[in-house]
C-alpha positions in Angstrom: -3.0 -10.3 2.0 -5.5 -8.5 4.2 -5.4 -5.3 2.1 -6.6 -7.2 -1.0 -10.0 -7.1 0.7 -10.2 -3.4 1.3 -13.7 -3.5 2.9 -12.5 -6.0 5.5 -9.3 -4.0 6.0 -11.3 -0.8 6.6 -13.5 -2.6 9.1 -10.4 -3.8 11.0 -8.9 -0.3 11.0 -12.1 1.1 12.4 -12.2 -1.7 15.1 -8.6 -0.9 16.2 -8.7 2.9 15.7 -8.8 3.8 19.4 -6.3 1.2 20.5 -2.9 2.9 21.3 -1.2 -0.4 20.6 -1.7 0.3 16.8 0.4 3.0 15.4 0.0 2.6 11.6 -1.8 0.9 8.8 0.7 -1.4 7.2 0.8 -2.5 3.6 3.4 -4.1 1.4 4.7 -2.4 -1.8 3.6 -5.2 -4.1 -0.1 -5.4 -4.3 -2.5 -6.9 -6.9 -3.1 -3.5 -8.4 -1.3 -0.2 -8.2 -1.6 1.5 -4.7 -3.4 4.6 -6.0 -6.3 2.6 -7.5 -9.8 3.2 -6.0 -9.8 -0.4 -5.0 -7.6 0.5 -2.0 -9.3 3.8 -1.2 -11.5 2.3 1.6 -8.2 1.6 3.5 -6.9 5.1 3.0 -10.2 6.6 4.1 -10.3 4.4 7.3 -6.7 5.4 8.0 -7.5 9.1 7.7 -10.7 8.7 9.8 -8.6 6.9 12.5 -5.8 9.5 12.3 -3.3 6.7 11.5 -0.5 6.9 9.0 -0.1 4.4 6.2 3.3 2.6 6.1 4.3 0.8 2.9 7.1 -1.7 3.3 9.2 -2.4 0.3 8.5 -6.1 -0.3 5.6 -8.5 -0.9 4.5 -10.7 -3.7 1.6 -9.8 -6.0 1.6 -13.0 -8.0 3.2 -11.1 -11.0 6.9 -11.0 -12.0 8.5 -7.9 -10.6 10.9 -7.4 -13.5 10.2 -6.6 -17.1 11.9 -9.9 -18.1 10.0 -12.2 -15.7 10.9 -13.7 -12.3 14.3 -12.8 -11.0 16.9 -15.7 -10.7 19.0 -14.0 -8.1 18.3 -12.1 -4.9 20.2 -9.1 -6.1 17.9 -8.8 -9.1 14.9 -8.7 -6.8 16.5 -6.2 -4.5 17.4 -3.7 -7.2 13.9 -4.0 -8.7 12.4 -2.5 -5.6 13.5 0.9 -6.6 11.5 1.0 -9.8 8.6 -0.7 -8.0 8.5 2.1 -5.5 8.6 4.7 -8.3 5.4 3.0 -9.6 3.8 3.1 -6.2 4.3 6.8 -5.9 3.3 7.6 -9.5 0.1 5.6 -9.1 -0.8 7.5 -5.9 -0.2 10.8 -7.6 -1.8 10.1 -11.0 -4.9 8.3 -9.5 -5.6 11.4 -7.4 -5.1 9.8 -4.0 -3.7 12.9 -2.4 -6.4 15.1 -3.7 -9.1 12.8 -2.4 -7.4 12.3 1.0 -5.7 15.5 1.8 -5.0 14.5 5.4 -3.4 11.1 4.5 -0.2 10.6 6.5 2.7 8.2 5.8 5.4 6.9 7.9 
């Protein structure tokens, strides 16, 4: 996933910043680390600098099981787990101080 290399992602955001064909910075909800971690801050900084919102789509695969009991066997198990996964995304962003660091960060 491109956002797993935050420096390259930030460079790409800067490259595309003035292009009106690009409306947002897109990430998936399942990343290698929690979204609020400093690892991803170069992406958020580049988005803020470019005036672009960050959109997080509820899906993706981080290489880790998404449930507390391992990999889901059925599609419905995976779909219902996205709710708790998104709670973890928001909690990470709050507790890691993302919104204090990037007060102008927008989402879509």
